C-alpha positions as CSV (number, residue, x, y, z in Angstrom):
1,M,50.8,30.7,43.2
2,S,50.3,27.3,44.7
3,E,53.0,24.8,45.5
4,N,51.7,22.4,42.8
5,I,51.9,25.0,40.1
6,V,55.4,26.0,41.1
7,R,56.4,22.3,40.8
8,L,54.8,22.1,37.4
9,M,56.7,25.1,36.2
10,L,60.0,23.8,37.4
11,R,59.4,20.5,35.6
12,L,58.5,22.3,32.4
13,A,61.6,24.6,32.7
14,A,63.8,21.6,33.0
15,R,62.3,20.1,29.8
16,C,62.7,23.5,28.0
17,A,66.3,23.6,28.9
18,A,66.8,20.1,27.6
19,V,65.6,20.9,24.1
20,G,68.3,23.5,23.5
21,T,68.3,27.2,22.5
22,R,66.6,26.7,19.1
23,F,63.2,25.7,20.7
24,G,63.9,27.1,24.2
25,L,62.0,30.4,23.7
26,A,58.9,28.8,22.2
27,C,59.0,26.2,24.9
28,L,59.2,28.9,27.6
29,I,56.2,30.8,26.1
30,C,54.2,27.6,26.2
31,M,55.2,26.9,29.7
32,L,54.1,30.3,30.9
33,A,50.8,30.1,29.1
34,L,50.1,26.6,30.6
35,A,51.0,27.8,34.1
36,D,48.7,30.8,33.7
37,A,45.9,28.5,32.6
38,V,46.4,26.2,35.5
39,A,46.5,29.1,37.9
40,Q,43.3,30.6,36.5
41,G,41.6,27.2,36.7
42,T,42.6,26.8,40.3
43,A,41.3,30.3,41.1
44,D,38.0,29.6,39.4
45,S,37.7,26.4,41.4
46,H,38.1,28.2,44.7
47,S,35.5,30.8,43.7
48,Y,33.0,28.3,42.3
49,P,30.2,28.9,42.0
50,N,29.9,32.7,41.6
51,R,26.9,32.6,39.3
52,T,23.9,30.5,38.3
53,V,24.5,26.7,37.9
54,R,22.3,24.7,35.5
55,I,21.5,21.0,35.9
56,I,20.0,19.5,32.8
57,V,17.4,16.8,33.3
58,P,16.9,14.8,30.1
59,F,13.3,13.9,31.0
60,P,10.0,15.8,31.4
61,P,9.1,17.1,34.8
62,G,7.7,14.6,37.4
63,G,9.9,11.6,37.0
64,P,12.4,10.1,39.4
65,T,15.4,12.0,37.9
66,D,13.5,15.3,37.9
67,I,12.3,14.8,41.5
68,L,15.8,13.9,42.8
69,T,17.5,16.7,40.8
70,R,15.1,19.3,42.1
71,V,15.8,18.3,45.7
72,L,19.5,18.4,45.0
73,G,19.3,21.8,43.2
74,Q,17.4,23.4,46.2
75,R,20.0,22.1,48.6
76,L,23.0,23.3,46.5
77,S,21.4,26.7,46.1
78,E,21.0,27.0,49.8
79,V,24.6,26.0,50.5
80,W,26.2,28.0,47.7
81,H,24.0,31.1,47.9
82,Q,23.7,31.0,44.1
83,P,20.7,30.0,41.9
84,V,20.7,26.4,40.8
85,V,18.3,26.1,37.8
86,I,16.8,22.8,36.7
87,E,16.2,22.6,33.0
88,N,14.2,19.8,31.5
89,Q,15.2,18.7,28.0
90,P,13.7,15.3,27.1
91,G,14.1,13.5,23.8
92,A,15.8,10.6,22.0
93,N,16.2,8.5,25.2
94,T,18.2,11.3,26.9
95,A,20.6,11.6,24.0
96,I,19.7,15.1,22.9
97,A,20.5,16.6,26.3
98,A,23.6,14.4,26.7
99,A,25.0,15.5,23.4
100,R,24.3,19.1,24.2
101,V,26.0,19.0,27.6
102,A,29.0,17.2,26.2
103,K,29.8,20.3,24.1
104,M,29.3,22.7,27.0
105,A,32.2,24.6,28.6
106,P,33.9,22.4,31.3
107,D,33.5,25.1,34.0
108,G,31.0,23.4,36.3
109,Y,28.2,25.7,35.5
110,T,26.3,23.1,33.4
111,L,25.8,19.7,34.9
112,L,23.8,16.7,33.6
113,A,21.6,14.3,35.5
114,V,22.2,11.0,33.8
115,M,20.5,7.5,34.0
116,D,21.6,4.1,33.0
117,V,20.0,4.7,29.6
118,T,22.3,7.7,29.1
119,M,25.5,6.1,30.1
120,V,25.0,2.4,29.3
121,L,22.0,1.4,27.1
122,N,22.2,4.2,24.5
123,P,25.8,3.4,23.7
124,I,24.9,-0.3,23.4
125,T,21.8,0.1,21.4
126,T,22.3,3.2,19.3
127,S,24.6,3.4,16.3
128,N,26.2,6.8,15.5
129,L,25.5,8.1,19.0
130,S,26.5,11.8,19.2
131,Y,28.3,11.5,22.5
132,D,30.7,9.1,24.3
133,P,29.7,8.3,27.9
134,L,33.3,7.6,29.0
135,K,35.1,10.3,27.0
136,D,32.7,13.3,27.0
137,F,31.8,13.5,30.7
138,A,33.5,13.9,34.0
139,P,31.8,11.5,36.5
140,I,30.8,13.2,39.7
141,T,28.7,10.8,41.7
142,L,26.1,8.0,41.6
143,A,23.0,9.6,43.1
144,S,20.3,6.9,43.3
145,K,19.5,3.3,42.6
146,N,15.8,3.2,41.8
147,T,13.2,0.5,42.2
148,S,10.9,0.0,39.2
149,L,7.4,-1.3,39.6
150,L,5.0,-3.3,37.4
151,N,1.8,-1.3,37.7
152,V,-1.8,-1.6,36.5
153,R,-4.9,0.5,37.0
154,A,-6.6,-0.2,40.3
155,E,-10.1,0.2,38.9
156,D,-10.0,-2.6,36.3
157,G,-6.5,-4.1,36.3
158,P,-5.6,-7.6,37.6
159,K,-4.8,-8.0,41.3
160,T,-1.7,-10.3,40.9
161,V,1.1,-10.9,38.4
162,K,-0.3,-14.4,37.7
163,E,-3.7,-12.9,36.9
164,L,-2.0,-10.5,34.5
165,I,-0.2,-13.3,32.8
166,A,-3.5,-15.3,32.5
167,R,-5.3,-12.3,30.9
168,A,-2.5,-11.8,28.4
169,K,-2.4,-15.5,27.4
170,A,-6.2,-15.5,27.0
171,S,-6.0,-12.7,24.5
172,P,-2.8,-13.0,22.5
173,G,-1.7,-9.7,21.0
174,K,-4.5,-7.7,22.6
175,L,-2.9,-6.2,25.7
176,N,-0.6,-3.2,25.6
177,Y,2.3,-2.4,27.9
178,G,4.2,0.9,28.2
179,A,7.7,2.1,29.3
180,G,9.4,5.4,29.2
181,I,13.1,4.5,28.7
182,I,15.1,1.6,27.2
183,T,15.8,0.1,30.6
184,T,12.1,-0.3,31.6
185,R,11.3,-1.3,28.0
186,L,14.0,-4.0,28.3
187,A,12.5,-5.1,31.7
188,G,9.1,-5.4,30.1
189,Y,10.5,-7.4,27.2
190,L,12.3,-9.8,29.5
191,F,9.1,-10.3,31.6
192,N,7.0,-10.9,28.5
193,R,9.5,-13.3,27.0
194,E,10.0,-15.3,30.2
195,A,6.2,-15.4,30.8
196,G,5.5,-16.4,27.2
197,L,3.3,-13.3,26.5
198,D,2.4,-11.8,23.1
199,V,1.6,-8.2,23.9
200,Q,1.9,-4.8,22.2
201,Y,4.6,-2.4,23.2
202,I,3.8,1.4,23.2
203,P,6.8,3.7,23.9
204,F,6.5,6.9,26.0
205,N,9.0,9.7,26.6
206,G,9.7,9.5,30.3
207,S,8.0,8.5,33.5
208,A,5.2,11.0,33.7
209,P,3.8,10.3,30.2
210,T,4.1,6.6,30.9
211,V,1.9,6.8,34.0
212,Q,-0.5,9.1,32.2
213,G,-0.8,6.5,29.4
214,L,-1.8,3.9,32.0
215,L,-4.3,6.1,33.6
216,T,-6.0,7.0,30.3
217,G,-6.2,3.4,29.2
218,A,-3.7,3.6,26.4
219,V,-1.9,0.7,27.9
220,D,-2.9,-2.1,30.3
221,Y,0.3,-2.2,32.4
222,V,3.6,-0.3,32.7
223,I,7.0,-0.7,34.1
224,D,8.2,2.5,35.6
225,G,10.1,4.0,38.5
226,A,8.4,4.0,41.9
227,A,8.8,7.8,42.5
228,T,6.3,8.8,39.8
229,S,3.6,6.2,40.5
230,L,3.9,6.1,44.3
231,P,1.4,8.9,44.9
232,L,-1.1,7.3,42.6
233,I,-0.7,3.9,44.2
234,Q,-1.2,5.5,47.6
235,S,-4.3,7.3,46.4
236,G,-5.8,4.1,45.0
237,K,-5.6,4.9,41.3
238,L,-2.9,2.5,40.5
239,R,-1.9,-0.9,41.8
240,A,1.7,-2.1,42.1
241,L,1.8,-5.8,41.3
242,A,5.5,-6.3,41.8
243,K,8.9,-4.6,42.1
244,L,11.8,-5.4,39.8
245,N,14.5,-6.1,42.4
246,S,14.7,-7.6,45.9
247,R,15.8,-4.4,47.7
248,P,13.5,-3.1,50.5
249,L,11.0,-0.4,49.4
250,P,9.8,1.1,52.7
251,A,7.1,3.1,51.0
252,L,5.5,-0.2,49.7
253,P,6.7,-2.9,52.1
254,E,4.0,-5.4,51.0
255,V,5.1,-5.4,47.3
256,R,7.2,-8.4,46.5
257,P,9.8,-9.0,43.7
258,L,8.6,-9.8,40.2
259,A,10.7,-12.9,40.2
260,V,8.7,-14.2,43.2
261,E,5.3,-13.1,42.0
262,A,5.8,-14.5,38.5
263,G,7.7,-17.5,39.7
264,I,10.5,-16.7,37.2
265,P,14.0,-16.5,38.8
266,A,15.5,-14.9,35.7
267,L,13.7,-11.6,36.6
268,D,15.6,-11.2,39.8
269,D,17.1,-7.7,39.5
270,I,16.4,-5.1,36.7
271,S,17.1,-1.7,38.3
272,T,17.5,1.8,37.0
273,W,19.9,4.3,38.5
274,I,20.7,8.1,38.4
275,G,24.0,9.9,38.5
276,L,25.5,13.3,38.0
277,V,28.2,14.3,35.5
278,A,29.9,17.4,34.1
279,P,31.5,18.0,30.7
280,A,34.9,16.3,30.3
281,G,37.7,18.6,31.4
282,T,35.8,20.1,34.3
283,P,38.4,20.9,37.0
284,R,38.7,18.1,39.6
285,A,38.3,20.7,42.4
286,I,34.9,21.6,41.1
287,V,33.9,18.0,40.6
288,D,34.9,17.2,44.2
289,K,33.0,20.2,45.5
290,V,29.8,19.1,43.9
291,Q,30.3,15.5,45.0
292,R,30.9,16.5,48.6
293,E,27.7,18.5,48.7
294,V,25.7,15.5,47.5
295,V,27.2,13.3,50.2
296,N,26.4,16.0,52.8
297,M,22.9,16.3,51.5
298,Y,22.3,12.6,51.9
299,A,23.6,12.7,55.4
300,D,20.7,15.0,56.3
301,P,18.0,12.7,57.8
302,V,15.2,15.1,56.7
303,I,16.3,14.9,53.0
304,A,17.0,11.2,53.2
305,D,13.5,10.6,54.6
306,K,11.9,12.8,52.0
307,L,13.6,10.9,49.2
308,E,12.8,7.5,50.7
309,K,9.1,8.4,50.9
310,S,9.2,9.4,47.3
311,G,10.5,5.9,46.4
312,I,14.1,7.1,45.7
313,S,17.0,5.1,47.3
314,A,19.7,7.7,47.7
315,V,23.3,6.5,47.2
316,S,26.6,8.3,46.5
317,S,30.0,7.5,45.3
318,T,33.4,9.0,44.5
319,P,34.0,10.0,40.8
320,E,36.3,6.9,40.5
321,E,33.7,4.6,41.9
322,F,31.0,6.0,39.6
323,E,33.2,5.5,36.5
324,A,34.0,1.9,37.5
325,F,30.3,1.3,38.1
326,V,29.4,2.6,34.6
327,R,32.1,0.4,33.0
328,K,30.7,-2.6,34.9
329,E,27.2,-1.8,33.8
330,L,28.3,-1.5,30.2
331,D,29.9,-5.0,30.4
332,R,26.8,-6.4,32.1
333,W,24.2,-5.1,29.6
334,N,26.5,-5.9,26.6
335,R,26.4,-9.5,27.7
336,V,22.6,-9.4,28.3
337,F,22.0,-8.2,24.7
338,K,24.4,-10.7,23.2
339,E,23.1,-13.6,25.1
340,S,19.4,-12.8,24.6
341,G,19.6,-11.7,20.9
342,I,17.5,-8.7,21.6
343,K,17.1,-6.3,18.7
344,L,15.8,-2.8,19.0
345,N,14.1,-2.5,15.7
346,C,11.0,-0.2,16.4
347,S,11.2,3.0,14.4
348,R,11.5,6.3,16.3
349,R,9.2,8.4,14.1
350,R,6.4,10.6,15.5
351,P,2.9,9.2,16.1
352,T,0.5,9.1,13.2
353,A,-3.3,9.0,13.2
354,T,-3.2,5.2,13.6
355,Y,-4.0,4.6,17.2
356,S,-3.5,1.4,19.3
357,A,-5.9,-1.5,19.4
358,R,-7.8,0.2,22.3
359,N,-8.2,3.3,20.0
360,D,-7.3,5.2,23.2
361,R,-4.1,7.1,22.6
362,S,-4.7,10.3,24.3
363,P,-4.3,13.5,22.1
364,G,-3.0,15.1,25.3
365,N,0.0,12.8,25.2
366,P,2.2,13.9,22.2
367,T,5.2,11.9,23.3
368,M,3.7,8.6,22.4
369,E,5.3,6.7,19.5
370,P,4.2,3.9,17.2
371,Q,3.6,0.5,18.8
372,C,5.7,-2.6,18.1
373,R,5.5,-6.2,19.2
374,S,7.6,-7.1,22.2
375,R,8.7,-10.3,20.6
376,K,10.5,-8.2,17.9
377,F,12.3,-6.1,20.6
């Protein structure tokens, strides 16, 4: 039995003695049960993992969160000599997967890859949310700060942000833009508002469907993470008009910030991020073990270079730093919504037979939802 458990039992024994003989036996039984549970938890932490670990990704395959999590899962499997399975469960802006993991056993065998939408924007924008980001999860580490891009088709899209703005203003209400999560939707809303554009918004469920919607012509431009669109940009199918922050993007060094390209300083930094959490109550020893492996993975120059070439900026943090970061982001975006008066009032029903103005919603993209005006965001 560890020294810490012995100290705990001594403190509990002293408390039991203080309550007198009437409750002493019951107190002693509780003390022994608690000490046994603590000892078992410590033993489990030392042997962790001794079976398959699942990491739930709340998006379809192919997006930045999926790409990063699969790299992490492969590394953990190699280090732990245990299978690490990546399970994709998209839906409801990540809320379905988050609510499910929140109810899982806190044993470290089910982890959740979260984004800003999961931990920050869902709580701000969704009433009756089925999970609490601060109470239902044990933060492990921040994993990435992503760069989003404003993309168009290379074949027929504008060559600059100012040309895009000119096209939209020449045909009010005719252009469509797409986004896969609330954060990129919000970025599009802010761009359209600051540029004075009247365009149609078409939602998608994640990065891969968003990019597919751009390729098929369902939308005229999208805002999405660099990791998904980067191969298509490099192959000449898409064109990146701007990035949504001022951080370096080695894979696309020529792409400038949207604030600069549009001449709108208010668009300075609208970034997405990825993190890793476990169900609340997961033993700290397990949390620390996973966090250390993420740090070690990022220290590997081969992996760091692989992620960088995929447009993913790897970062890590302690659990305490990650929790503080989430709280800061909650405060930041709460202020943005209050000051801007943004309302999320588009329905979340399934698509009907009514297609967009381009009559081009692809039947092969079942994740598309009804369009709504960006000015009513």
